[in-house]
C-alpha positions in Angstrom: -63.1 -32.0 5.9 -59.9 -31.9 7.7 -59.1 -28.3 9.3 -55.6 -30.2 10.0 -52.8 -27.6 9.8 -55.0 -24.8 9.1 -55.6 -22.0 10.8 -59.4 -20.6 11.2 -58.9 -17.1 11.1 -62.4 -15.1 12.5 -61.9 -11.9 9.9 -61.6 -14.4 7.0 -58.6 -13.0 6.0 -55.1 -14.0 4.9 -52.3 -12.7 7.7 -51.5 -10.6 4.6 -54.5 -9.1 3.7 -54.7 -8.3 7.7 -51.5 -6.5 7.5 -51.5 -4.7 4.7 -54.4 -2.0 5.2 -52.4 -1.3 9.1 -49.2 -1.4 7.1 -50.4 1.2 3.9 -52.2 3.8 6.9 -48.6 4.0 9.3 -46.4 4.6 5.6 -47.8 7.1 4.6 -49.5 8.9 8.2 -45.9 8.1 9.6 -44.4 11.5 8.7 -45.5 13.1 5.6 -42.0 14.9 3.8 -42.8 18.3 1.9 -41.8 17.9 -1.5 -39.1 19.9 -3.0 -35.4 19.3 -4.3 -33.7 23.1 -3.0 -31.9 23.5 0.0 -34.7 24.5 2.0 -37.0 21.9 2.2 -34.8 19.6 2.3 -33.5 21.7 5.9 -37.3 21.8 6.6 -37.8 18.0 6.2 -34.7 17.4 8.3 -35.5 19.6 11.4 -39.1 18.2 11.4 -37.8 14.7 11.1 -35.1 15.4 14.0 -37.7 16.9 16.2 -40.1 13.7 15.6 -37.5 11.6 16.8 -35.5 10.3 14.1 -32.0 9.8 14.7 -30.1 12.6 12.4 -28.7 10.2 10.0 -31.5 9.3 9.0 -33.3 12.3 8.7 -31.0 13.2 6.2 -31.1 10.1 4.2 -34.6 11.1 4.5 -35.0 14.1 3.1 -32.4 13.4 0.3 -33.8 10.9 -1.0 -37.6 12.7 -0.9 -35.3 15.2 -2.9 -33.9 12.7 -5.5 -38.0 11.5 -5.7 -38.9 15.3 -7.0 -36.0 15.8 -9.5 -32.6 17.0 -7.9 -30.0 15.6 -9.1 -28.3 14.7 -5.6 -25.3 11.0 -5.9 -26.3 8.0 -4.2 -23.9 7.6 -0.9 -21.3 5.1 -2.1 -20.1 2.6 0.1 -16.7 1.7 1.3 -14.9 -0.9 0.3 -13.8 -3.4 3.1 -10.2 -2.5 2.4 -9.1 1.2 3.6 -7.8 3.3 0.9 -4.8 3.5 2.1 -4.1 0.1 2.9 -3.8 0.0 -1.3 -0.8 1.5 -1.6 1.0 -0.7 0.6 0.3 -3.4 -1.5 
């Protein structure tokens, strides 16, 4: 049997199987946000993430996303089109 082209792995697991448990663990442990949709909970989540060193925009986005998952009616931010709205008048 030829092992040409195959890399032997001492653990016997594929690379994806090796990565999966580590990713799952950091995903859950990284920053558990409080569940809820009230302004108080959203504010606490933002403050907690900023204290942990996350950028303010990332803290706001993650906190609002958690509130949406908890049932809050918060519309998603729409992306701006490539054209600025004032330039449409001059066409």
